[in-house]
Every structure is written in structure tokens, then in C-alpha cells.
TORKOL-4160 file (C-alpha; in steps of 0.2 Angstrom, whole numbers, padded with zeros to 4 digits, m for minus):
273
<pt num="1" X="0000" Y="0000" Z="m0002"/>
<pt num="2" X="0006" Y="0017" Z="m0005"/>
<pt num="3" X="0011" Y="0027" Z="0009"/>
<pt num="4" X="0008" Y="0045" Z="m0005"/>
<pt num="5" X="m0009" Y="0053" Z="m0008"/>
<pt num="6" X="m0016" Y="0055" Z="m0024"/>
<pt num="7" X="m0022" Y="0071" Z="m0025"/>
<pt num="8" X="m0034" Y="0076" Z="m0041"/>
<pt num="9" X="m0039" Y="0094" Z="m0045"/>
<pt num="10" X="m0048" Y="0097" Z="m0060"/>
<pt num="11" X="m0047" Y="0116" Z="m0060"/>
<pt num="12" X="m0057" Y="0123" Z="m0075"/>
<pt num="13" X="m0071" Y="0113" Z="m0074"/>
<pt num="14" X="m0073" Y="0115" Z="m0054"/>
<pt num="15" X="m0069" Y="0133" Z="m0054"/>
<pt num="16" X="m0085" Y="0134" Z="m0068"/>
<pt num="17" X="m0097" Y="0123" Z="m0057"/>
<pt num="18" X="m0092" Y="0135" Z="m0041"/>
<pt num="19" X="m0098" Y="0149" Z="m0054"/>
<pt num="20" X="m0115" Y="0141" Z="m0057"/>
<pt num="21" X="m0130" Y="0148" Z="m0051"/>
<pt num="22" X="m0137" Y="0132" Z="m0047"/>
<pt num="23" X="m0130" Y="0121" Z="m0035"/>
<pt num="24" X="m0134" Y="0105" Z="m0046"/>
<pt num="25" X="m0115" Y="0104" Z="m0054"/>
<pt num="26" X="m0107" Y="0105" Z="m0035"/>
<pt num="27" X="m0120" Y="0092" Z="m0029"/>
<pt num="28" X="m0115" Y="0082" Z="m0043"/>
<pt num="29" X="m0096" Y="0083" Z="m0039"/>
<pt num="30" X="m0101" Y="0076" Z="m0021"/>
<pt num="31" X="m0109" Y="0061" Z="m0028"/>
<pt num="32" X="m0096" Y="0057" Z="m0038"/>
<pt num="33" X="m0083" Y="0059" Z="m0024"/>
<pt num="34" X="m0092" Y="0049" Z="m0011"/>
<pt num="35" X="m0085" Y="0034" Z="m0021"/>
<pt num="36" X="m0068" Y="0039" Z="m0020"/>
<pt num="37" X="m0061" Y="0036" Z="m0003"/>
<pt num="38" X="m0043" Y="0034" Z="m0007"/>
<pt num="39" X="m0041" Y="0052" Z="m0016"/>
<pt num="40" X="m0039" Y="0065" Z="m0008"/>
<pt num="41" X="m0047" Y="0081" Z="m0017"/>
<pt num="42" X="m0039" Y="0099" Z="m0019"/>
<pt num="43" X="m0041" Y="0113" Z="m0030"/>
<pt num="44" X="m0029" Y="0128" Z="m0031"/>
<pt num="45" X="m0038" Y="0143" Z="m0035"/>
<pt num="46" X="m0034" Y="0161" Z="m0026"/>
<pt num="47" X="m0050" Y="0167" Z="m0038"/>
<pt num="48" X="m0062" Y="0158" Z="m0026"/>
<pt num="49" X="m0057" Y="0173" Z="m0013"/>
<pt num="50" X="m0050" Y="0186" Z="m0024"/>
<pt num="51" X="m0066" Y="0186" Z="m0038"/>
<pt num="52" X="m0077" Y="0201" Z="m0036"/>
<pt num="53" X="m0088" Y="0193" Z="m0050"/>
<pt num="54" X="m0092" Y="0177" Z="m0039"/>
<pt num="55" X="m0095" Y="0183" Z="m0021"/>
<pt num="56" X="m0103" Y="0165" Z="m0017"/>
<pt num="57" X="m0090" Y="0155" Z="m0023"/>
<pt num="58" X="m0085" Y="0150" Z="m0007"/>
<pt num="59" X="m0101" Y="0151" Z="0003"/>
<pt num="60" X="m0110" Y="0140" Z="m0012"/>
<pt num="61" X="m0093" Y="0127" Z="m0011"/>
<pt num="62" X="m0093" Y="0125" Z="0007"/>
<pt num="63" X="m0112" Y="0121" Z="0008"/>
<pt num="64" X="m0110" Y="0107" Z="m0002"/>
<pt num="65" X="m0094" Y="0102" Z="0004"/>
<pt num="66" X="m0096" Y="0104" Z="0024"/>
<pt num="67" X="m0079" Y="0096" Z="0025"/>
<pt num="68" X="m0068" Y="0105" Z="0016"/>
<pt num="69" X="m0053" Y="0112" Z="0024"/>
<pt num="70" X="m0044" Y="0129" Z="0017"/>
<pt num="71" X="m0027" Y="0132" Z="0015"/>
<pt num="72" X="m0022" Y="0152" Z="0012"/>
<pt num="73" X="m0004" Y="0156" Z="0009"/>
<pt num="74" X="m0001" Y="0174" Z="0008"/>
<pt num="75" X="0015" Y="0184" Z="0005"/>
<pt num="76" X="0021" Y="0202" Z="0008"/>
<pt num="77" X="0011" Y="0212" Z="0000"/>
<pt num="78" X="0026" Y="0223" Z="m0010"/>
<pt num="79" X="0033" Y="0207" Z="m0018"/>
<pt num="80" X="0014" Y="0201" Z="m0021"/>
<pt num="81" X="0012" Y="0217" Z="m0032"/>
<pt num="82" X="0029" Y="0213" Z="m0041"/>
<pt num="83" X="0025" Y="0196" Z="m0044"/>
<pt num="84" X="0007" Y="0199" Z="m0050"/>
<pt num="85" X="0012" Y="0213" Z="m0061"/>
<pt num="86" X="0025" Y="0207" Z="m0070"/>
<pt num="87" X="0014" Y="0189" Z="m0072"/>
<pt num="88" X="0001" Y="0198" Z="m0080"/>
<pt num="89" X="0011" Y="0211" Z="m0090"/>
<pt num="90" X="0019" Y="0193" Z="m0098"/>
<pt num="91" X="0003" Y="0183" Z="m0101"/>
<pt num="92" X="m0008" Y="0197" Z="m0106"/>
<pt num="93" X="0005" Y="0205" Z="m0118"/>
<pt num="94" X="0003" Y="0216" Z="m0127"/>
<pt num="95" X="m0015" Y="0221" Z="m0119"/>
<pt num="96" X="m0006" Y="0226" Z="m0100"/>
<pt num="97" X="0005" Y="0239" Z="m0102"/>
<pt num="98" X="0006" Y="0254" Z="m0089"/>
<pt num="99" X="0019" Y="0268" Z="m0093"/>
<pt num="100" X="0017" Y="0272" Z="m0074"/>
<pt num="101" X="0012" Y="0260" Z="m0062"/>
<pt num="102" X="0005" Y="0272" Z="m0048"/>
<pt num="103" X="m0010" Y="0272" Z="m0059"/>
<pt num="104" X="m0013" Y="0256" Z="m0050"/>
<pt num="105" X="m0014" Y="0261" Z="m0034"/>
<pt num="106" X="m0032" Y="0260" Z="m0026"/>
<pt num="107" X="m0044" Y="0250" Z="m0032"/>
<pt num="108" X="m0045" Y="0238" Z="m0048"/>
<pt num="109" X="m0053" Y="0239" Z="m0061"/>
<pt num="110" X="m0056" Y="0231" Z="m0079"/>
<pt num="111" X="m0043" Y="0240" Z="m0085"/>
<pt num="112" X="m0030" Y="0233" Z="m0072"/>
<pt num="113" X="m0035" Y="0215" Z="m0075"/>
<pt num="114" X="m0035" Y="0214" Z="m0056"/>
<pt num="115" X="m0019" Y="0221" Z="m0054"/>
<pt num="116" X="m0019" Y="0236" Z="m0041"/>
<pt num="117" X="m0015" Y="0240" Z="m0025"/>
<pt num="118" X="m0031" Y="0237" Z="m0016"/>
<pt num="119" X="m0031" Y="0219" Z="m0021"/>
<pt num="120" X="m0014" Y="0218" Z="m0010"/>
<pt num="121" X="m0028" Y="0221" Z="0007"/>
<pt num="122" X="m0028" Y="0203" Z="0010"/>
<pt num="123" X="m0038" Y="0206" Z="0025"/>
<pt num="124" X="m0053" Y="0211" Z="0017"/>
<pt num="125" X="m0052" Y="0194" Z="0008"/>
<pt num="126" X="m0050" Y="0186" Z="0023"/>
<pt num="127" X="m0063" Y="0195" Z="0031"/>
<pt num="128" X="m0077" Y="0185" Z="0018"/>
<pt num="129" X="m0074" Y="0169" Z="0028"/>
<pt num="130" X="m0085" Y="0177" Z="0042"/>
<pt num="131" X="m0072" Y="0172" Z="0055"/>
<pt num="132" X="m0072" Y="0187" Z="0065"/>
<pt num="133" X="m0085" Y="0198" Z="0075"/>
<pt num="134" X="m0083" Y="0215" Z="0066"/>
<pt num="135" X="m0091" Y="0225" Z="0078"/>
<pt num="136" X="m0077" Y="0234" Z="0085"/>
<pt num="137" X="m0075" Y="0251" Z="0080"/>
<pt num="138" X="m0054" Y="0246" Z="0078"/>
<pt num="139" X="m0058" Y="0231" Z="0066"/>
<pt num="140" X="m0070" Y="0241" Z="0056"/>
<pt num="141" X="m0058" Y="0255" Z="0053"/>
<pt num="142" X="m0048" Y="0243" Z="0046"/>
<pt num="143" X="m0060" Y="0235" Z="0032"/>
<pt num="144" X="m0062" Y="0248" Z="0018"/>
<pt num="145" X="m0072" Y="0234" Z="0011"/>
<pt num="146" X="m0087" Y="0239" Z="0021"/>
<pt num="147" X="m0088" Y="0257" Z="0013"/>
<pt num="148" X="m0086" Y="0248" Z="m0003"/>
<pt num="149" X="m0107" Y="0246" Z="m0005"/>
<pt num="150" X="m0104" Y="0227" Z="m0006"/>
<pt num="151" X="m0113" Y="0212" Z="0004"/>
<pt num="152" X="m0105" Y="0213" Z="0023"/>
<pt num="153" X="m0093" Y="0200" Z="0026"/>
<pt num="154" X="m0104" Y="0191" Z="0040"/>
<pt num="155" X="m0115" Y="0186" Z="0024"/>
<pt num="156" X="m0102" Y="0174" Z="0019"/>
<pt num="157" X="m0100" Y="0167" Z="0038"/>
<pt num="158" X="m0093" Y="0147" Z="0033"/>
<pt num="159" X="m0089" Y="0133" Z="0042"/>
<pt num="160" X="m0073" Y="0129" Z="0036"/>
<pt num="161" X="m0056" Y="0126" Z="0046"/>
<pt num="162" X="m0042" Y="0137" Z="0038"/>
<pt num="163" X="m0024" Y="0133" Z="0040"/>
<pt num="164" X="m0015" Y="0151" Z="0036"/>
<pt num="165" X="0003" Y="0150" Z="0030"/>
<pt num="166" X="0015" Y="0165" Z="0026"/>
<pt num="167" X="0025" Y="0159" Z="0010"/>
<pt num="168" X="0042" Y="0159" Z="0021"/>
<pt num="169" X="0035" Y="0145" Z="0030"/>
<pt num="170" X="0032" Y="0135" Z="0013"/>
<pt num="171" X="0050" Y="0141" Z="0008"/>
<pt num="172" X="0058" Y="0138" Z="0022"/>
<pt num="173" X="0049" Y="0118" Z="0023"/>
<pt num="174" X="0053" Y="0112" Z="0041"/>
<pt num="175" X="0048" Y="0097" Z="0046"/>
<pt num="176" X="0039" Y="0104" Z="0061"/>
<pt num="177" X="0027" Y="0114" Z="0046"/>
<pt num="178" X="0024" Y="0097" Z="0038"/>
<pt num="179" X="0018" Y="0089" Z="0054"/>
<pt num="180" X="0006" Y="0103" Z="0057"/>
<pt num="181" X="m0001" Y="0104" Z="0040"/>
<pt num="182" X="m0002" Y="0084" Z="0039"/>
<pt num="183" X="m0012" Y="0087" Z="0056"/>
<pt num="184" X="m0022" Y="0100" Z="0051"/>
<pt num="185" X="m0028" Y="0090" Z="0035"/>
<pt num="186" X="m0030" Y="0075" Z="0046"/>
<pt num="187" X="m0016" Y="0064" Z="0035"/>
<pt num="188" X="m0013" Y="0047" Z="0040"/>
<pt num="189" X="0005" Y="0048" Z="0033"/>
<pt num="190" X="0020" Y="0059" Z="0034"/>
<pt num="191" X="0022" Y="0071" Z="0021"/>
<pt num="192" X="0039" Y="0071" Z="0014"/>
<pt num="193" X="0050" Y="0087" Z="0010"/>
<pt num="194" X="0044" Y="0098" Z="m0002"/>
<pt num="195" X="0053" Y="0097" Z="m0020"/>
<pt num="196" X="0061" Y="0115" Z="m0023"/>
<pt num="197" X="0057" Y="0121" Z="m0035"/>
<pt num="198" X="0067" Y="0118" Z="m0053"/>
<pt num="199" X="0060" Y="0132" Z="m0064"/>
<pt num="200" X="0072" Y="0147" Z="m0066"/>
<pt num="201" X="0064" Y="0164" Z="m0071"/>
<pt num="202" X="0068" Y="0161" Z="m0090"/>
<pt num="203" X="0059" Y="0146" Z="m0089"/>
<pt num="204" X="0045" Y="0153" Z="m0084"/>
<pt num="205" X="0047" Y="0170" Z="m0096"/>
<pt num="206" X="0054" Y="0166" Z="m0109"/>
<pt num="207" X="0052" Y="0176" Z="m0123"/>
<pt num="208" X="0064" Y="0192" Z="m0121"/>
<pt num="209" X="0052" Y="0205" Z="m0128"/>
<pt num="210" X="0036" Y="0203" Z="m0116"/>
<pt num="211" X="0049" Y="0202" Z="m0100"/>
<pt num="212" X="0056" Y="0220" Z="m0106"/>
<pt num="213" X="0040" Y="0228" Z="m0097"/>
<pt num="214" X="0043" Y="0218" Z="m0081"/>
<pt num="215" X="0046" Y="0230" Z="m0065"/>
<pt num="216" X="0058" Y="0232" Z="m0052"/>
<pt num="217" X="0047" Y="0238" Z="m0039"/>
<pt num="218" X="0063" Y="0243" Z="m0029"/>
<pt num="219" X="0066" Y="0258" Z="m0041"/>
<pt num="220" X="0062" Y="0275" Z="m0034"/>
<pt num="221" X="0050" Y="0278" Z="m0046"/>
<pt num="222" X="0039" Y="0265" Z="m0038"/>
<pt num="223" X="0041" Y="0273" Z="m0021"/>
<pt num="224" X="0024" Y="0279" Z="m0020"/>
<pt num="225" X="0016" Y="0261" Z="m0024"/>
<pt num="226" X="0028" Y="0254" Z="m0013"/>
<pt num="227" X="0021" Y="0267" Z="0003"/>
<pt num="228" X="0002" Y="0262" Z="m0003"/>
<pt num="229" X="0008" Y="0243" Z="m0001"/>
<pt num="230" X="0016" Y="0245" Z="0015"/>
<pt num="231" X="0002" Y="0252" Z="0023"/>
<pt num="232" X="m0009" Y="0238" Z="0015"/>
<pt num="233" X="0004" Y="0228" Z="0024"/>
<pt num="234" X="0004" Y="0235" Z="0042"/>
<pt num="235" X="m0017" Y="0234" Z="0043"/>
<pt num="236" X="m0017" Y="0217" Z="0035"/>
<pt num="237" X="m0004" Y="0210" Z="0048"/>
<pt num="238" X="m0014" Y="0220" Z="0063"/>
<pt num="239" X="m0031" Y="0213" Z="0058"/>
<pt num="240" X="m0024" Y="0195" Z="0056"/>
<pt num="241" X="m0015" Y="0196" Z="0072"/>
<pt num="242" X="m0029" Y="0206" Z="0083"/>
<pt num="243" X="m0044" Y="0198" Z="0075"/>
<pt num="244" X="m0041" Y="0184" Z="0062"/>
<pt num="245" X="m0029" Y="0171" Z="0073"/>
<pt num="246" X="m0043" Y="0175" Z="0086"/>
<pt num="247" X="m0056" Y="0163" Z="0078"/>
<pt num="248" X="m0055" Y="0144" Z="0086"/>
<pt num="249" X="m0059" Y="0141" Z="0066"/>
<pt num="250" X="m0041" Y="0150" Z="0061"/>
<pt num="251" X="m0024" Y="0139" Z="0064"/>
<pt num="252" X="m0007" Y="0142" Z="0060"/>
<pt num="253" X="0010" Y="0133" Z="0060"/>
<pt num="254" X="0022" Y="0140" Z="0072"/>
<pt num="255" X="0015" Y="0155" Z="0080"/>
<pt num="256" X="0028" Y="0166" Z="0086"/>
<pt num="257" X="0037" Y="0162" Z="0069"/>
<pt num="258" X="0023" Y="0167" Z="0058"/>
<pt num="259" X="0019" Y="0181" Z="0069"/>
<pt num="260" X="0037" Y="0186" Z="0066"/>
<pt num="261" X="0034" Y="0184" Z="0047"/>
<pt num="262" X="0020" Y="0194" Z="0048"/>
<pt num="263" X="0029" Y="0208" Z="0056"/>
<pt num="264" X="0040" Y="0207" Z="0039"/>
<pt num="265" X="0026" Y="0217" Z="0031"/>
<pt num="266" X="0027" Y="0232" Z="0041"/>
<pt num="267" X="0046" Y="0237" Z="0034"/>
<pt num="268" X="0050" Y="0240" Z="0016"/>
<pt num="269" X="0058" Y="0225" Z="0008"/>
<pt num="270" X="0068" Y="0237" Z="m0003"/>
<pt num="271" X="0075" Y="0245" Z="0011"/>
<pt num="272" X="0088" Y="0231" Z="0012"/>
<pt num="273" X="0093" Y="0229" Z="m0007"/>
């Protein structure tokens, strides 16, 4: 008997099912999976949280899959913005080009293709899980989402347990982290060390012409973007630390280590370049 888990994820069809108005497709998936007890089913899809066109994706999915566990990995907002900007520029070339990334400060629009500084206000997306009270003035002041005329996050309240991970924990890949991941997912066997990435930047982005528009976020001309992202990081870190982690449904691996990594979001990484 193999000591490894078989993980299946059919991203395109499952994401489509999540966006369907009817629950029929998700109910069909559940029926199909009841006979697949030897498999661990998974899907990697940040759009479940980030896609404003499908505000009910999370709730619709967890209503059907009651035992769904969620793993949410986050990174420093400045690094996130740099990576996402360059990713979008490359894969949407030549339709995604901004002479001045300062145009991306604030909320997203159709033109920005989800690339904007508000997209890095991670706590406003995490709030959609409905794990905090959202009654104190201090918390509400951190959540601009409540002033945008959108559905109140408490309306999405879901039963799922959430493991919150800072990306650096995945990169360091300690034995303790793997044990915590095993425990959270209720796995029987130990997880092997994660395979280090073998693809270089040139492997991922081989076309030199498309790479010409990549930004170096640490350049002086991007200081206003970094300042906005840094404030987002401070707000997100405070909300996660004081409110989100207070929920009995939210777990982290190595609490002190996680909090130390979260604290780094309050510092501009370009200051150390």
C-alpha cells in the first residue's frame, strides 16, 4: 500500500461549477466523490476568494462540501504586487502595459486586470470567511471593504477550518511545518519534503520581448506604490494578528514564527536591497 496521497484537481471544470448559479453541479461532484475514498481532492484557486464576480463561490462550495478545509498562503504585499504585475504583463502582452504603475494605486478596474494595490489588502478578502465579529470600531476601521457598498462579509460566514500560511514557511519547509500540515488535513502518513522549484525565471518567462515591461519594484519611481502596499501590509498584519487569529477556526503553524514573518510586512523589503 502506497504511503503517498493521490491528489486530483480539475481546475477548469470545478471553477466553472463553483460559479454556476445552481448548486446542481457541485452536488453532482459530491456524489461522484463519495466513491473515491482513496483520493484526497484538492483545488488551487485564489479566485475563489479574489473574484468579485463570484462573491458566493466560497459559501456555495462549503455549503456542499461541509468538511472542506482551506489553506490560504499569503506573502508580503510588495512582493505580491511585483510578482502579479510581471505575471500579468507577460501573459496578457501587449494588452497589459502601464507606463506608470502609480496608476494602479487604489481599487482595481477592468483595465487593470485585477492588478492594483487594493488587491493586496489581504485582510479584506480573508474577512469574507466571516470568522471575526466585525463589531469593534478598531476592526471596522481596518476594513475599507465595508464602505464599498458590497455584501457584508458576515453574510458569507462558512464552517470551514482555515490554515493560514506565510509563504516563507512553505519555502523553508521545516519538519514541524509538514507535521502541522499533516495534522490540519488529518492525514495518516507523514508528508515528504516539498520539492524545491526547478524552473528559473527564464524558464517561466522565456520571451525576452514580453519581459521588457517587467518592473523592478525597488526603483525610486515606484516609491508611492510601495508606500501604499506597505500600509496595506501593516493593516493586514494588524487585522490578522488581533482579529483573524482569535477565531477558533483559524490555525497557523509555529505561532511565534508566523507572527515574526507577519511583522516583516510592516517593513519595506527594498530598504535592505
